[in-house]
C-alpha positions as CSV (number, residue, x, y, z in Angstrom):
1,M,-2.7,-27.9,-3.3
2,V,-2.1,-25.5,-0.4
3,I,-2.8,-21.8,-1.1
4,L,-2.0,-19.0,1.2
5,R,-5.3,-17.3,1.8
6,S,-3.6,-14.1,2.8
7,I,-0.4,-12.3,3.7
8,S,-1.2,-9.4,6.0
9,L,1.1,-6.5,6.9
10,H,0.5,-5.3,10.5
11,I,1.4,-1.8,11.4
12,S,1.6,-1.0,15.1
13,K,2.0,2.7,14.7
14,P,1.7,5.0,11.7
15,S,5.3,6.0,11.6
16,D,6.3,2.3,10.9
17,L,4.7,2.5,7.5
18,N,7.1,3.7,4.8
19,G,8.0,2.9,1.2
20,S,10.8,0.5,2.2
21,L,8.6,-1.6,4.5
22,L,5.7,-1.7,2.0
23,N,8.1,-2.7,-0.9
24,R,9.7,-5.4,1.2
25,F,6.2,-6.7,2.1
26,L,5.1,-6.8,-1.5
27,E,8.4,-8.5,-2.5
28,L,7.9,-11.1,0.3
29,S,4.3,-11.8,-0.9
30,E,5.5,-12.3,-4.5
31,S,8.2,-14.7,-3.4
32,L,5.6,-17.0,-1.8
33,G,3.9,-17.8,-5.0
34,D,0.2,-18.5,-4.9
35,V,-1.1,-15.9,-2.4
36,W,-4.9,-15.1,-2.7
37,T,-4.9,-11.6,-1.1
38,R,-2.4,-9.1,0.2
39,R,-3.8,-7.2,3.2
40,A,-2.9,-4.5,5.7
41,V,-4.1,-4.1,9.3
42,L,-3.9,-0.7,11.1
43,P,-3.7,-0.1,14.8
44,E,-6.5,1.1,17.0
45,G,-6.9,4.8,18.0
46,V,-5.4,6.4,14.9
47,R,-6.6,9.9,13.9
48,E,-8.9,10.2,10.9
49,E,-6.5,12.3,8.8
50,T,-3.7,9.8,9.5
51,I,-5.9,6.9,8.6
52,T,-6.7,8.6,5.2
53,G,-2.9,9.0,4.6
54,L,-2.1,5.4,5.5
55,I,-4.9,4.1,3.2
56,D,-3.5,6.2,0.3
57,M,0.0,4.7,1.0
58,L,-1.4,1.2,0.9
59,N,-3.0,1.5,-2.5
60,Q,-1.1,-1.6,-3.8
61,V,-2.7,-4.1,-1.2
62,D,-6.0,-5.7,-1.8
63,L,-7.8,-5.2,1.5
64,I,-7.3,-2.9,4.6
65,A,-8.6,-3.4,8.1
66,V,-9.3,-0.2,10.1
67,P,-10.4,-1.0,13.7
68,F,-12.7,1.4,15.5
69,N,-14.1,1.5,19.0
70,K,-17.3,3.4,18.3
71,P,-19.3,4.2,15.2
72,S,-18.7,7.5,13.4
73,P,-19.6,9.2,10.1
74,F,-15.9,8.8,9.1
75,M,-16.2,5.0,9.6
76,M,-19.4,4.9,7.5
77,K,-17.6,6.9,4.8
78,L,-14.8,4.3,4.7
79,L,-17.3,1.5,4.3
80,E,-18.3,2.9,0.9
81,D,-14.9,1.5,-0.3
82,P,-15.2,-2.3,-0.8
83,K,-11.4,-2.5,0.0
84,I,-11.9,-1.3,3.6
85,F,-13.0,-3.6,6.4
86,T,-13.7,-2.6,10.0
87,S,-14.9,-3.9,13.4
88,L,-16.7,-2.6,16.5
89,P,-17.4,-3.9,20.0
90,L,-20.7,-5.8,20.2
91,M,-23.1,-3.4,22.0
92,E,-26.7,-2.6,22.6
93,K,-27.1,-0.6,19.4
94,S,-25.2,-2.9,17.1
95,A,-28.4,-4.2,15.5
96,D,-29.6,-0.7,14.8
97,F,-26.3,0.4,13.4
98,V,-25.9,-2.6,11.0
99,C,-29.5,-2.1,9.8
100,E,-28.7,1.6,9.1
101,I,-25.7,0.5,7.1
102,S,-27.7,-2.0,5.1
103,K,-30.3,0.7,4.2
104,N,-27.8,3.4,3.3
105,L,-24.8,1.5,1.9
106,G,-26.2,-1.9,0.9
107,E,-25.5,-5.5,1.9
108,R,-21.9,-5.5,0.8
109,A,-20.9,-2.8,3.3
110,C,-22.4,-5.0,6.1
111,A,-20.0,-7.8,5.0
112,Q,-17.2,-5.4,5.6
113,L,-18.2,-4.8,9.3
114,G,-17.7,-7.2,12.1
115,F,-18.8,-7.0,15.8
116,F,-16.7,-8.6,18.6
117,H,-17.1,-9.5,22.2
118,G,-14.0,-9.7,24.4
119,S,-10.6,-8.7,23.1
120,R,-10.0,-7.9,19.4
121,P,-7.2,-10.2,18.4
122,M,-4.3,-9.6,16.0
123,T,-5.0,-11.9,13.0
124,P,-4.9,-12.0,9.2
125,Y,-8.6,-12.8,9.1
126,F,-10.9,-9.8,8.5
127,P,-12.7,-7.9,9.6
128,I,-12.1,-8.4,13.4
129,T,-8.4,-7.7,13.7
130,R,-6.0,-5.0,14.9
131,S,-2.2,-4.4,15.0
132,T,-0.2,-4.2,18.2
133,R,3.1,-5.2,16.6
134,T,4.6,-4.4,13.2
135,G,5.3,-7.4,11.0
136,F,3.3,-9.9,8.9
137,S,0.9,-12.8,9.5
138,S,-0.7,-15.3,7.2
139,C,-3.5,-17.9,6.9
140,M,-4.1,-20.8,4.6
141,R,-6.7,-22.4,2.3
142,V,-6.4,-26.1,3.0
143,I,-9.9,-27.6,2.7
144,P,-9.5,-29.4,-0.7
145,D,-6.1,-30.8,0.4
146,L,-7.5,-32.1,3.6
147,I,-10.6,-33.7,2.0
148,S,-8.6,-35.5,-0.6
149,S,-6.1,-36.8,2.0
150,E,-6.2,-40.3,3.4
151,N,-5.2,-38.9,6.8
152,P,-6.4,-35.3,7.0
153,V,-5.1,-34.8,10.6
154,E,-1.6,-35.9,9.7
155,R,-1.8,-33.8,6.6
156,F,-2.8,-30.7,8.5
157,W,0.1,-31.1,10.9
158,K,2.5,-31.5,7.9
159,I,1.1,-28.5,6.0
160,S,1.2,-26.2,9.1
161,R,4.8,-27.0,9.9
162,E,5.9,-26.6,6.3
163,I,4.2,-23.2,5.9
164,N,5.5,-22.1,9.2
165,D,9.1,-22.9,8.2
166,L,8.6,-21.2,4.8
167,L,7.3,-18.0,6.4
168,I,10.1,-17.9,8.9
169,E,12.6,-18.1,6.1
170,A,10.8,-15.4,4.1
171,S,10.8,-13.2,7.2
172,T,14.6,-13.4,7.5
173,E,15.1,-12.9,3.7
174,H,13.0,-9.7,3.5
175,S,13.7,-8.3,7.0
176,I,10.1,-8.2,8.2
177,P,9.1,-9.8,11.5
178,F,6.9,-12.9,11.1
179,L,4.1,-12.6,13.7
180,G,2.5,-16.0,13.1
181,I,-0.1,-18.1,11.2
182,D,-3.8,-18.1,12.1
183,L,-4.5,-21.8,11.6
184,S,-8.3,-21.2,11.5
185,I,-9.9,-23.1,8.7
186,S,-12.3,-21.0,6.7
187,P,-14.3,-21.8,3.5
188,W,-14.5,-20.2,0.2
189,M,-17.5,-21.1,-1.9
190,E,-17.0,-24.7,-3.2
191,E,-14.2,-25.2,-0.6
192,S,-16.8,-25.9,2.0
193,C,-16.5,-26.5,5.7
194,V,-19.6,-28.6,5.4
195,D,-17.8,-31.1,3.1
196,L,-14.7,-31.0,5.4
197,M,-16.6,-31.8,8.6
198,K,-18.5,-34.6,6.8
199,A,-15.2,-36.1,5.5
200,M,-13.4,-35.8,8.8
201,F,-16.2,-36.5,11.3
202,G,-19.1,-37.9,9.4
203,V,-21.3,-35.0,10.5
204,I,-23.4,-32.5,8.5
205,I,-23.3,-29.1,10.1
206,G,-26.5,-28.3,11.8
207,E,-27.4,-31.9,12.5
208,P,-26.9,-33.9,15.7
209,G,-23.2,-34.2,16.4
210,T,-22.3,-30.8,15.1
211,I,-21.1,-29.3,18.4
212,S,-18.9,-32.2,19.3
213,A,-17.4,-32.4,15.8
214,I,-16.5,-28.7,15.8
215,W,-15.1,-29.0,19.3
216,N,-12.8,-31.8,18.1
217,M,-11.7,-29.9,15.1
218,N,-10.8,-26.9,17.3
219,R,-8.9,-29.2,19.7
220,L,-6.8,-30.2,16.7
221,L,-6.2,-26.6,15.7
222,G,-5.3,-25.7,19.2
223,K,-2.7,-28.5,19.5
224,V,-1.1,-27.6,16.2
225,S,-1.1,-23.9,17.1
226,K,1.3,-24.8,20.0
227,K,3.8,-26.4,17.7
228,V,4.1,-23.5,15.2
229,R,4.3,-19.7,15.5
230,S,0.6,-19.0,15.7
231,I,-1.5,-15.9,16.0
232,G,-5.2,-15.0,16.1
233,F,-8.2,-17.4,16.6
234,N,-7.0,-20.8,15.5
235,E,-10.6,-22.2,15.2
236,L,-13.0,-23.4,12.6
237,M,-14.9,-20.5,10.9
238,L,-18.3,-20.7,9.3
239,P,-19.0,-17.6,7.2
240,Y,-22.4,-18.4,5.7
241,A,-22.2,-16.3,2.5
242,E,-18.7,-17.7,1.7
243,D,-19.6,-21.4,1.9
244,N,-21.6,-23.1,-0.8
245,G,-22.4,-26.0,1.5
246,L,-23.9,-23.8,4.2
247,M,-25.9,-22.0,1.6
248,K,-27.2,-25.3,0.2
249,L,-28.4,-26.3,3.7
250,A,-30.2,-23.0,4.1
251,R,-31.9,-23.4,0.7
252,E,-33.1,-26.8,1.9
253,S,-34.4,-25.3,5.2
254,R,-31.9,-27.4,7.1
255,L,-29.9,-24.5,8.6
256,R,-31.2,-21.3,10.2
257,A,-29.5,-18.2,11.7
258,R,-30.3,-19.4,15.2
259,D,-28.4,-22.6,14.5
260,L,-25.3,-20.6,13.6
261,V,-25.7,-18.6,16.8
262,S,-25.8,-21.7,18.9
263,I,-22.5,-22.9,17.3
264,I,-20.7,-19.9,18.8
265,S,-20.4,-22.0,22.0
266,V,-17.6,-23.9,20.2
267,C,-16.8,-21.7,17.2
268,V,-15.3,-18.2,17.4
269,A,-17.1,-17.1,14.3
270,G,-20.2,-19.3,14.1
271,F,-22.6,-16.5,13.3
272,D,-20.8,-15.0,10.4
273,M,-21.9,-13.5,7.1
274,A,-25.5,-14.4,7.9
275,V,-27.8,-12.9,5.3
276,I,-31.3,-12.5,7.0
277,P,-34.3,-10.2,6.6
278,R,-33.9,-6.7,7.9
279,D,-36.2,-7.2,11.0
280,L,-34.6,-5.0,13.7
281,E,-36.2,-6.8,16.6
282,V,-35.1,-10.3,15.3
283,I,-31.6,-9.1,14.7
284,R,-31.4,-7.5,18.2
285,A,-32.5,-10.8,19.7
286,L,-30.0,-12.9,17.7
287,L,-27.2,-10.5,18.7
288,R,-28.3,-10.7,22.4
289,D,-28.1,-14.5,22.1
290,A,-24.7,-14.3,20.6
291,Q,-23.4,-12.0,23.3
292,A,-24.9,-14.2,26.1
293,I,-23.0,-17.2,24.7
294,A,-19.8,-15.1,24.4
295,V,-20.1,-13.9,28.0
296,K,-20.5,-17.5,29.2
297,K,-17.7,-18.7,26.9
298,R,-15.2,-16.1,28.2
299,R,-13.4,-16.0,24.9
300,S,-13.3,-13.5,22.0
301,V,-16.2,-14.0,19.7
302,G,-17.0,-12.3,16.3
303,V,-20.2,-11.9,14.4
304,R,-21.2,-10.5,11.0
305,V,-24.9,-10.1,10.1
306,I,-26.1,-8.8,6.7
307,P,-29.7,-7.4,6.9
308,T,-31.5,-7.3,3.6
309,E,-34.9,-6.2,2.2
310,A,-35.3,-9.6,0.5
311,Q,-37.4,-12.3,2.2
312,I,-36.5,-15.8,3.4
313,G,-35.6,-18.0,0.5
314,E,-35.0,-15.2,-2.0
315,E,-31.5,-14.7,-3.5
316,V,-29.4,-11.6,-2.8
317,K,-26.4,-10.7,-5.1
318,L,-23.6,-9.9,-2.7
319,E,-21.0,-7.9,-4.6
320,G,-17.6,-9.4,-4.3
321,F,-19.0,-12.7,-3.0
322,T,-21.8,-14.6,-4.7
323,T,-25.6,-14.9,-4.9
324,V,-26.7,-15.8,-1.4
325,P,-30.1,-17.2,-0.2
326,V,-31.7,-15.3,2.6
327,M,-31.7,-17.4,5.8
328,S,-34.6,-18.1,8.1
329,P,-33.8,-16.5,11.5
């Protein structure tokens, strides 16, 4: 069964958000049935006091993305709220900053912060997103449906077109512009990208053939994205702490953080939600590698790293997610 992973309200300027728009958005999300989360995305460059007011107005949504261009005490204060996600450019001091957040606010706050190289896209996927137009976007949970299908490629084409038409219709009915679907495939615990890639390409992530399999998956997503109203990344995503299959591979010492970094060459968010020991020099080195690949790739890339005091192989309870094994760098 296809489930909408999220419906996200994008606000391009603070004056666009009012009670009427918010109510229409909530009514639209209710009309679509099984929607996992209702989200809101703010624009860049909004004043702190305005951000606070917008967050207060958006108290009925589940998650809110607030983009920043540099760290600040205000941003760190926002990360105390598990409802708030944010992103920053990937820079020289990113490792130092995320380690500081881990020490002061805990691992969960690190899961709410993403770093990006290149341009920050407009997407319903958190945390690396922004709003440049007002309207709504969406993404889907399709892994179980594709795994159980005799022809997953054909099934994905069919699902994407049907959801696209449904959202266009909802846009007209509720008078909110439909900005597009991010067709990126992302896991959630037992809905594992490891299982999907094995079913579709016969490859276990991290083993020989991984890069070509992900490349072929992303070629499919790219083709479909040209036939529907698309937005955002439209690539396979591999958030480690959200995928039981990836965590199982790490427990078996078959997947390391450096393996996920190497996958960035074909995957926009290959090094994502990686829980690793809080070794500042190692994290600096991993982020340098990620940035080098991003520069060579010449496309937007996102990373999330979660430093912890726990050691390799130990389990960390990540609030709002699950119990996650600490990866080897």
